[in-house]
PDB file of N, CA, C and O in Angstrom, chain B, residues numbered from 101:
ATOM      1  N   MET B 101      94.388 296.488  66.032  1.00  0.00           N
ATOM      2  CA  MET B 101      95.661 297.291  66.416  1.00  0.00           C
ATOM      3  C   MET B 101      96.230 295.449  66.439  1.00  0.00           C
ATOM      4  O   MET B 101      97.453 295.589  66.440  1.00  0.00           O
ATOM      5  N   LYS B 102      95.998 294.151  66.454  1.00  0.00           N
ATOM      6  CA  LYS B 102      96.589 292.910  66.699  1.00  0.00           C
ATOM      7  C   LYS B 102      96.668 292.073  65.327  1.00  0.00           C
ATOM      8  O   LYS B 102      97.194 290.969  65.184  1.00  0.00           O
ATOM      9  N   TYR B 103      95.848 293.068  64.085  1.00  0.00           N
ATOM     10  CA  TYR B 103      95.945 292.797  63.117  1.00  0.00           C
ATOM     11  C   TYR B 103      97.205 293.418  62.343  1.00  0.00           C
ATOM     12  O   TYR B 103      98.032 292.809  61.664  1.00  0.00           O
ATOM     13  N   LEU B 104      97.156 294.366  62.535  1.00  0.00           N
ATOM     14  CA  LEU B 104      98.473 295.211  62.097  1.00  0.00           C
ATOM     15  C   LEU B 104      99.445 294.659  62.540  1.00  0.00           C
ATOM     16  O   LEU B 104     100.357 294.540  61.723  1.00  0.00           O
ATOM     17  N   PHE B 105      99.700 294.101  63.932  1.00  0.00           N
ATOM     18  CA  PHE B 105     100.928 293.496  64.528  1.00  0.00           C
ATOM     19  C   PHE B 105     101.218 292.505  63.595  1.00  0.00           C
ATOM     20  O   PHE B 105     102.165 292.438  62.811  1.00  0.00           O
ATOM     21  N   VAL B 106      99.845 291.383  63.859  1.00  0.00           N
ATOM     22  CA  VAL B 106     100.259 290.204  62.824  1.00  0.00           C
ATOM     23  C   VAL B 106     100.451 290.333  60.964  1.00  0.00           C
ATOM     24  O   VAL B 106     100.774 289.579  60.045  1.00  0.00           O
ATOM     25  N   LEU B 107     100.046 291.715  61.126  1.00  0.00           N
ATOM     26  CA  LEU B 107     100.378 291.733  59.349  1.00  0.00           C
ATOM     27  C   LEU B 107     101.806 292.106  59.222  1.00  0.00           C
ATOM     28  O   LEU B 107     102.451 291.730  58.244  1.00  0.00           O
ATOM     29  N   ALA B 108     102.442 292.976  60.353  1.00  0.00           N
ATOM     30  CA  ALA B 108     103.723 293.288  59.800  1.00  0.00           C
ATOM     31  C   ALA B 108     105.020 292.379  60.504  1.00  0.00           C
ATOM     32  O   ALA B 108     106.241 292.385  60.353  1.00  0.00           O
ATOM     33  N   VAL B 109     104.212 291.725  61.218  1.00  0.00           N
ATOM     34  CA  VAL B 109     105.033 290.500  61.533  1.00  0.00           C
ATOM     35  C   VAL B 109     105.575 289.485  60.458  1.00  0.00           C
ATOM     36  O   VAL B 109     106.700 288.997  60.356  1.00  0.00           O
ATOM     37  N   GLY B 110     104.308 289.284  59.588  1.00  0.00           N
ATOM     38  CA  GLY B 110     104.324 288.871  58.256  1.00  0.00           C
ATOM     39  C   GLY B 110     105.070 288.949  57.334  1.00  0.00           C
ATOM     40  O   GLY B 110     105.569 287.994  56.738  1.00  0.00           O
ATOM     41  N   VAL B 111     105.313 290.660  56.998  1.00  0.00           N
ATOM     42  CA  VAL B 111     105.767 291.363  56.178  1.00  0.00           C
ATOM     43  C   VAL B 111     107.152 290.879  56.344  1.00  0.00           C
ATOM     44  O   VAL B 111     107.694 289.925  55.786  1.00  0.00           O
ATOM     45  N   VAL B 112     107.773 291.963  57.477  1.00  0.00           N
ATOM     46  CA  VAL B 112     108.986 291.568  57.713  1.00  0.00           C
ATOM     47  C   VAL B 112     109.225 289.988  57.700  1.00  0.00           C
ATOM     48  O   VAL B 112     110.232 289.639  57.083  1.00  0.00           O
ATOM     49  N   GLY B 113     108.573 289.132  58.196  1.00  0.00           N
ATOM     50  CA  GLY B 113     109.124 287.393  57.969  1.00  0.00           C
ATOM     51  C   GLY B 113     109.092 287.261  56.496  1.00  0.00           C
ATOM     52  O   GLY B 113     109.907 286.473  56.016  1.00  0.00           O
ATOM     53  N   GLY B 114     108.419 287.793  55.813  1.00  0.00           N
ATOM     54  CA  GLY B 114     108.462 287.722  54.344  1.00  0.00           C
ATOM     55  C   GLY B 114     109.905 287.867  53.638  1.00  0.00           C
ATOM     56  O   GLY B 114     110.466 287.209  52.762  1.00  0.00           O
ATOM     57  N   PHE B 115     110.322 289.167  54.495  1.00  0.00           N
ATOM     58  CA  PHE B 115     111.308 290.159  53.381  1.00  0.00           C
ATOM     59  C   PHE B 115     112.473 288.880  53.928  1.00  0.00           C
ATOM     60  O   PHE B 115     113.280 288.386  53.140  1.00  0.00           O
ATOM     61  N   THR B 116     112.372 288.406  55.622  1.00  0.00           N
ATOM     62  CA  THR B 116     113.720 288.090  55.805  1.00  0.00           C
ATOM     63  C   THR B 116     114.160 286.462  55.150  1.00  0.00           C
ATOM     64  O   THR B 116     115.313 286.050  55.026  1.00  0.00           O
ATOM     65  N   VAL B 117     112.912 285.722  54.794  1.00  0.00           N
ATOM     66  CA  VAL B 117     113.012 284.409  54.182  1.00  0.00           C
ATOM     67  C   VAL B 117     113.286 285.164  53.050  1.00  0.00           C
ATOM     68  O   VAL B 117     114.500 285.311  53.189  1.00  0.00           O
ATOM     69  N   ALA B 118     113.013 285.707  52.093  1.00  0.00           N
ATOM     70  CA  ALA B 118     113.855 285.965  50.791  1.00  0.00           C
ATOM     71  C   ALA B 118     114.801 286.406  50.932  1.00  0.00           C
ATOM     72  O   ALA B 118     115.627 286.354  50.021  1.00  0.00           O
ATOM     73  N   HIS B 119     114.979 286.795  51.684  1.00  0.00           N
ATOM     74  CA  HIS B 119     116.526 287.539  51.672  1.00  0.00           C
ATOM     75  C   HIS B 119     117.383 286.446  51.422  1.00  0.00           C
ATOM     76  O   HIS B 119     118.180 286.292  50.497  1.00  0.00           O
ATOM     77  N   LEU B 120     116.941 285.247  52.970  1.00  0.00           N
ATOM     78  CA  LEU B 120     117.764 284.244  53.004  1.00  0.00           C
ATOM     79  C   LEU B 120     118.136 282.638  51.741  1.00  0.00           C
ATOM     80  O   LEU B 120     118.918 281.706  51.552  1.00  0.00           O
ATOM     81  N   VAL B 121     116.798 283.349  51.174  1.00  0.00           N
ATOM     82  CA  VAL B 121     116.584 282.111  49.870  1.00  0.00           C
ATOM     83  C   VAL B 121     117.468 282.844  48.603  1.00  0.00           C
ATOM     84  O   VAL B 121     118.173 282.156  47.863  1.00  0.00           O
ATOM     85  N   ASN B 122     117.361 284.114  48.467  1.00  0.00           N
ATOM     86  CA  ASN B 122     117.816 284.863  47.468  1.00  0.00           C
ATOM     87  C   ASN B 122     119.864 284.823  47.517  1.00  0.00           C
ATOM     88  O   ASN B 122     120.656 285.420  46.788  1.00  0.00           O
ATOM     89  N   GLN B 123     120.139 283.822  48.741  1.00  0.00           N
ATOM     90  CA  GLN B 123     121.263 284.179  48.988  1.00  0.00           C
ATOM     91  C   GLN B 123     122.014 282.802  48.639  1.00  0.00           C
ATOM     92  O   GLN B 123     123.233 282.652  48.729  1.00  0.00           O
ATOM     93  N   THR B 124     121.077 281.794  48.217  1.00  0.00           N
ATOM     94  CA  THR B 124     121.588 280.722  47.183  1.00  0.00           C
ATOM     95  C   THR B 124     121.293 280.561  45.961  1.00  0.00           C
ATOM     96  O   THR B 124     120.271 281.075  45.505  1.00  0.00           O
ATOM     97  N   ALA B 125     122.500 279.490  44.863  1.00  0.00           N
ATOM     98  CA  ALA B 125     122.672 280.212  43.165  1.00  0.00           C
ATOM     99  C   ALA B 125     120.655 279.789  43.182  1.00  0.00           C
ATOM    100  O   ALA B 125     119.820 280.642  42.881  1.00  0.00           O
ATOM    101  N   SER B 126     120.365 278.645  43.510  1.00  0.00           N
ATOM    102  CA  SER B 126     118.923 278.633  42.665  1.00  0.00           C
ATOM    103  C   SER B 126     117.706 279.808  43.067  1.00  0.00           C
ATOM    104  O   SER B 126     116.785 280.342  42.449  1.00  0.00           O
ATOM    105  N   GLY B 127     118.389 279.902  44.799  1.00  0.00           N
ATOM    106  CA  GLY B 127     117.083 280.903  44.954  1.00  0.00           C
ATOM    107  C   GLY B 127     117.408 282.160  44.111  1.00  0.00           C
ATOM    108  O   GLY B 127     116.335 282.720  43.883  1.00  0.00           O
ATOM    109  N   ARG B 128     118.472 282.862  43.532  1.00  0.00           N
ATOM    110  CA  ARG B 128     119.207 283.852  43.026  1.00  0.00           C
ATOM    111  C   ARG B 128     118.442 283.785  41.714  1.00  0.00           C
ATOM    112  O   ARG B 128     117.861 284.750  41.217  1.00  0.00           O
ATOM    113  N   GLU B 129     118.497 282.473  41.159  1.00  0.00           N
ATOM    114  CA  GLU B 129     117.677 282.218  39.877  1.00  0.00           C
ATOM    115  C   GLU B 129     116.128 282.317  39.634  1.00  0.00           C
ATOM    116  O   GLU B 129     115.384 282.840  38.805  1.00  0.00           O
ATOM    117  N   PHE B 130     116.032 281.675  40.591  1.00  0.00           N
ATOM    118  CA  PHE B 130     114.224 282.182  41.199  1.00  0.00           C
ATOM    119  C   PHE B 130     113.272 282.930  41.029  1.00  0.00           C
ATOM    120  O   PHE B 130     112.102 282.978  40.649  1.00  0.00           O
ATOM    121  N   PHE B 131     114.447 283.745  41.578  1.00  0.00           N
ATOM    122  CA  PHE B 131     114.071 285.748  41.763  1.00  0.00           C
ATOM    123  C   PHE B 131     114.368 286.470  40.160  1.00  0.00           C
ATOM    124  O   PHE B 131     113.566 287.125  39.495  1.00  0.00           O
ATOM    125  N   THR B 132     115.537 286.169  39.875  1.00  0.00           N
ATOM    126  CA  THR B 132     115.823 286.191  37.738  1.00  0.00           C
ATOM    127  C   THR B 132     114.857 286.183  37.361  1.00  0.00           C
ATOM    128  O   THR B 132     114.218 287.151  36.950  1.00  0.00           O
ATOM    129  N   GLY B 133     114.471 284.859  37.428  1.00  0.00           N
ATOM    130  CA  GLY B 133     113.200 284.252  36.456  1.00  0.00           C
ATOM    131  C   GLY B 133     112.144 285.286  36.928  1.00  0.00           C
ATOM    132  O   GLY B 133     112.089 286.392  36.391  1.00  0.00           O
ATOM    133  N   LEU B 134     111.452 284.991  37.755  1.00  0.00           N
ATOM    134  CA  LEU B 134     110.148 286.077  39.016  1.00  0.00           C
ATOM    135  C   LEU B 134     110.326 287.343  38.347  1.00  0.00           C
ATOM    136  O   LEU B 134     109.342 287.585  37.648  1.00  0.00           O
ATOM    137  N   ASP B 135     111.165 288.200  38.301  1.00  0.00           N
ATOM    138  CA  ASP B 135     111.944 289.367  37.921  1.00  0.00           C
ATOM    139  C   ASP B 135     111.545 289.662  36.334  1.00  0.00           C
ATOM    140  O   ASP B 135     111.096 290.737  35.936  1.00  0.00           O
ATOM    141  N   SER B 136     111.757 288.685  35.643  1.00  0.00           N
ATOM    142  CA  SER B 136     111.616 288.812  34.043  1.00  0.00           C
ATOM    143  C   SER B 136     110.402 288.824  33.944  1.00  0.00           C
ATOM    144  O   SER B 136     109.949 289.608  33.111  1.00  0.00           O
ATOM    145  N   HIS B 137     109.322 287.886  34.824  1.00  0.00           N
ATOM    146  CA  HIS B 137     108.125 287.433  34.236  1.00  0.00           C
ATOM    147  C   HIS B 137     107.469 288.755  34.860  1.00  0.00           C
ATOM    148  O   HIS B 137     106.863 289.449  34.044  1.00  0.00           O
ATOM    149  N   LEU B 138     107.499 289.223  36.232  1.00  0.00           N
ATOM    150  CA  LEU B 138     107.103 290.382  36.514  1.00  0.00           C
ATOM    151  C   LEU B 138     107.367 291.526  35.549  1.00  0.00           C
ATOM    152  O   LEU B 138     106.481 292.359  35.354  1.00  0.00           O
ATOM    153  N   LYS B 139     108.494 291.603  34.962  1.00  0.00           N
ATOM    154  CA  LYS B 139     108.667 293.001  34.346  1.00  0.00           C
ATOM    155  C   LYS B 139     107.988 292.759  32.961  1.00  0.00           C
ATOM    156  O   LYS B 139     107.385 293.692  32.429  1.00  0.00           O
ATOM    157  N   THR B 140     108.068 291.519  32.350  1.00  0.00           N
ATOM    158  CA  THR B 140     107.304 291.177  30.801  1.00  0.00           C
ATOM    159  C   THR B 140     105.822 291.592  31.288  1.00  0.00           C
ATOM    160  O   THR B 140     105.231 292.419  30.594  1.00  0.00           O
ATOM    161  N   PHE B 141     105.338 291.201  32.154  1.00  0.00           N
ATOM    162  CA  PHE B 141     103.540 291.558  32.486  1.00  0.00           C
ATOM    163  C   PHE B 141     103.076 292.889  32.718  1.00  0.00           C
ATOM    164  O   PHE B 141     102.004 293.437  32.460  1.00  0.00           O
ATOM    165  N   ALA B 142     104.603 293.464  33.511  1.00  0.00           N
ATOM    166  CA  ALA B 142     104.638 295.315  33.747  1.00  0.00           C
ATOM    167  C   ALA B 142     104.192 295.931  31.915  1.00  0.00           C
ATOM    168  O   ALA B 142     103.296 296.592  31.391  1.00  0.00           O
ATOM    169  N   ASP B 143     105.257 295.324  31.552  1.00  0.00           N
ATOM    170  CA  ASP B 143     105.593 295.919  30.144  1.00  0.00           C
ATOM    171  C   ASP B 143     103.841 295.503  29.173  1.00  0.00           C
ATOM    172  O   ASP B 143     103.336 296.285  28.367  1.00  0.00           O
ATOM    173  N   ALA B 144     103.305 294.288  29.511  1.00  0.00           N
ATOM    174  CA  ALA B 144     102.243 294.028  28.511  1.00  0.00           C
ATOM    175  C   ALA B 144     100.947 295.347  28.999  1.00  0.00           C
ATOM    176  O   ALA B 144     100.263 295.962  28.181  1.00  0.00           O
ATOM    177  N   VAL B 145     100.889 295.518  30.492  1.00  0.00           N
ATOM    178  CA  VAL B 145     100.069 295.942  31.112  1.00  0.00           C
ATOM    179  C   VAL B 145     100.299 297.666  30.402  1.00  0.00           C
ATOM    180  O   VAL B 145      99.476 298.341  29.785  1.00  0.00           O
ATOM    181  N   SER B 146     101.197 297.874  30.638  1.00  0.00           N
ATOM    182  CA  SER B 146     101.575 299.180  30.285  1.00  0.00           C
ATOM    183  C   SER B 146     101.273 299.524  28.907  1.00  0.00           C
ATOM    184  O   SER B 146     100.561 300.494  28.644  1.00  0.00           O
ATOM    185  N   ASP B 147     101.798 298.751  27.982  1.00  0.00           N
ATOM    186  CA  ASP B 147     101.437 298.710  26.623  1.00  0.00           C
ATOM    187  C   ASP B 147      99.759 298.886  25.879  1.00  0.00           C
ATOM    188  O   ASP B 147      99.263 299.443  24.899  1.00  0.00           O
ATOM    189  N   GLY B 148      99.376 298.167  26.855  1.00  0.00           N
ATOM    190  CA  GLY B 148      97.238 298.005  26.631  1.00  0.00           C
ATOM    191  C   GLY B 148      96.908 299.027  27.041  1.00  0.00           C
ATOM    192  O   GLY B 148      95.906 299.563  26.566  1.00  0.00           O
ATOM    193  N   TYR B 149      97.631 299.627  28.045  1.00  0.00           N
ATOM    194  CA  TYR B 149      97.291 300.706  28.787  1.00  0.00           C
ATOM    195  C   TYR B 149      97.485 302.197  27.647  1.00  0.00           C
ATOM    196  O   TYR B 149      96.807 303.143  27.246  1.00  0.00           O
ATOM    197  N   ARG B 150      98.707 301.702  27.510  1.00  0.00           N
ATOM    198  CA  ARG B 150      98.704 303.117  25.925  1.00  0.00           C
ATOM    199  C   ARG B 150      97.909 303.059  25.089  1.00  0.00           C
ATOM    200  O   ARG B 150      97.404 304.094  24.654  1.00  0.00           O
ATOM    201  N   SER B 151      97.596 301.949  24.661  1.00  0.00           N
ATOM    202  CA  SER B 151      97.427 301.709  23.535  1.00  0.00           C
ATOM    203  C   SER B 151      95.476 301.966  23.025  1.00  0.00           C
ATOM    204  O   SER B 151      94.932 302.205  21.947  1.00  0.00           O
ATOM    205  N   ARG B 152      94.991 301.771  24.340  1.00  0.00           N
ATOM    206  CA  ARG B 152      93.478 302.223  25.030  1.00  0.00           C
ATOM    207  C   ARG B 152      93.781 303.461  24.847  1.00  0.00           C
ATOM    208  O   ARG B 152      93.429 303.911  23.756  1.00  0.00           O
ATOM    209  N   GLU B 153      94.314 304.163  25.544  1.00  0.00           N
ATOM    210  CA  GLU B 153      94.723 305.655  25.781  1.00  0.00           C
ATOM    211  C   GLU B 153      94.410 306.230  24.363  1.00  0.00           C
ATOM    212  O   GLU B 153      93.511 307.030  24.104  1.00  0.00           O
ATOM    213  N   SER B 154      95.247 305.722  23.547  1.00  0.00           N
ATOM    214  CA  SER B 154      95.628 306.101  22.179  1.00  0.00           C
ATOM    215  C   SER B 154      93.883 306.249  21.203  1.00  0.00           C
ATOM    216  O   SER B 154      93.398 307.032  20.385  1.00  0.00           O
ATOM    217  N   GLU B 155      93.515 305.179  21.807  1.00  0.00           N
ATOM    218  CA  GLU B 155      92.274 304.963  20.697  1.00  0.00           C
ATOM    219  C   GLU B 155      91.390 305.723  21.342  1.00  0.00           C
ATOM    220  O   GLU B 155      90.456 306.033  20.602  1.00  0.00           O
ATOM    221  N   LEU B 156      91.277 306.306  22.822  1.00  0.00           N
ATOM    222  CA  LEU B 156      90.160 307.209  22.973  1.00  0.00           C
ATOM    223  C   LEU B 156      90.208 308.382  22.807  1.00  0.00           C
ATOM    224  O   LEU B 156      89.262 309.107  22.497  1.00  0.00           O
ATOM    225  N   ARG B 157      92.059 308.901  23.123  1.00  0.00           N
ATOM    226  CA  ARG B 157      91.789 310.190  22.431  1.00  0.00           C
ATOM    227  C   ARG B 157      92.126 309.902  20.894  1.00  0.00           C
ATOM    228  O   ARG B 157      92.793 310.812  20.402  1.00  0.00           O
ATOM    229  N   ARG B 158      91.792 308.737  19.918  1.00  0.00           N
ATOM    230  CA  ARG B 158      92.038 309.350  18.232  1.00  0.00           C
ATOM    231  C   ARG B 158      90.376 309.441  18.361  1.00  0.00           C
ATOM    232  O   ARG B 158      90.024 310.522  17.888  1.00  0.00           O
ATOM    233  N   GLY B 159      89.435 308.802  18.760  1.00  0.00           N
ATOM    234  CA  GLY B 159      87.726 308.729  18.702  1.00  0.00           C
ATOM    235  C   GLY B 159      87.482 307.633  18.339  1.00  0.00           C
ATOM    236  O   GLY B 159      86.268 307.433  18.342  1.00  0.00           O
ATOM    237  N   ASP B 160      88.549 306.100  17.748  1.00  0.00           N
ATOM    238  CA  ASP B 160      88.086 305.536  17.185  1.00  0.00           C
ATOM    239  C   ASP B 160      87.484 304.097  18.471  1.00  0.00           C
ATOM    240  O   ASP B 160      88.091 303.032  18.590  1.00  0.00           O
ATOM    241  N   VAL B 161      86.644 304.340  18.999  1.00  0.00           N
ATOM    242  CA  VAL B 161      86.320 303.731  20.254  1.00  0.00           C
ATOM    243  C   VAL B 161      85.160 302.917  19.854  1.00  0.00           C
ATOM    244  O   VAL B 161      84.465 303.499  19.020  1.00  0.00           O
ATOM    245  N   THR B 162      84.866 302.102  20.090  1.00  0.00           N
ATOM    246  CA  THR B 162      83.860 300.712  19.988  1.00  0.00           C
ATOM    247  C   THR B 162      83.457 300.281  21.133  1.00  0.00           C
ATOM    248  O   THR B 162      84.170 300.144  22.127  1.00  0.00           O
ATOM    249  N   ASP B 163      82.154 300.019  21.037  1.00  0.00           N
ATOM    250  CA  ASP B 163      81.213 299.526  22.370  1.00  0.00           C
ATOM    251  C   ASP B 163      81.708 298.134  22.611  1.00  0.00           C
ATOM    252  O   ASP B 163      81.392 297.132  21.970  1.00  0.00           O
ATOM    253  N   ASP B 164      82.685 298.231  23.819  1.00  0.00           N
ATOM    254  CA  ASP B 164      83.260 296.917  24.054  1.00  0.00           C
ATOM    255  C   ASP B 164      82.227 295.427  25.214  1.00  0.00           C
ATOM    256  O   ASP B 164      82.379 294.217  25.376  1.00  0.00           O
ATOM    257  N   THR B 165      80.939 296.814  25.904  1.00  0.00           N
ATOM    258  CA  THR B 165      80.408 296.411  26.253  1.00  0.00           C
ATOM    259  C   THR B 165      78.974 295.457  25.613  1.00  0.00           C
ATOM    260  O   THR B 165      78.220 294.762  26.293  1.00  0.00           O
ATOM    261  N   LYS B 166      78.932 295.605  24.670  1.00  0.00           N
ATOM    262  CA  LYS B 166      77.560 294.821  24.037  1.00  0.00           C
ATOM    263  C   LYS B 166      77.800 293.374  24.724  1.00  0.00           C
ATOM    264  O   LYS B 166      78.832 292.717  24.855  1.00  0.00           O
ATOM    265  N   GLY B 167      76.529 293.135  25.095  1.00  0.00           N
ATOM    266  CA  GLY B 167      76.121 291.768  25.679  1.00  0.00           C
ATOM    267  C   GLY B 167      76.783 291.305  26.128  1.00  0.00           C
ATOM    268  O   GLY B 167      77.099 290.138  25.899  1.00  0.00           O
ATOM    269  N   LEU B 168      77.466 292.331  27.295  1.00  0.00           N
ATOM    270  CA  LEU B 168      77.579 291.480  28.436  1.00  0.00           C
ATOM    271  C   LEU B 168      76.667 292.758  29.678  1.00  0.00           C
ATOM    272  O   LEU B 168      76.532 293.981  29.632  1.00  0.00           O
ATOM    273  N   THR B 169      76.168 291.595  30.772  1.00  0.00           N
ATOM    274  CA  THR B 169      75.239 291.891  31.720  1.00  0.00           C
ATOM    275  C   THR B 169      75.849 291.628  32.701  1.00  0.00           C
ATOM    276  O   THR B 169      76.735 290.784  32.830  1.00  0.00           O
ATOM    277  N   ALA B 170      75.215 292.665  33.825  1.00  0.00           N
ATOM    278  CA  ALA B 170      75.614 293.039  35.271  1.00  0.00           C
ATOM    279  C   ALA B 170      75.679 291.761  36.058  1.00  0.00           C
ATOM    280  O   ALA B 170      75.980 291.786  37.251  1.00  0.00           O
TER     281      ALA B 170
END
């Protein structure tokens, strides 16, 4: 229970600090850049997922595990 309380305090503290930083011009610029990079990453992951799903549906699957060892 103690760890859950510490986690909750950390989350609330993080949101509070982020809100205060976002009120400055440089903070807004930082979060705008961060948002842009995260959106680019999410789009790339989504495109890769759709591409792989399309490959699997078409049946042109290659064995990408050759040469890999556990």
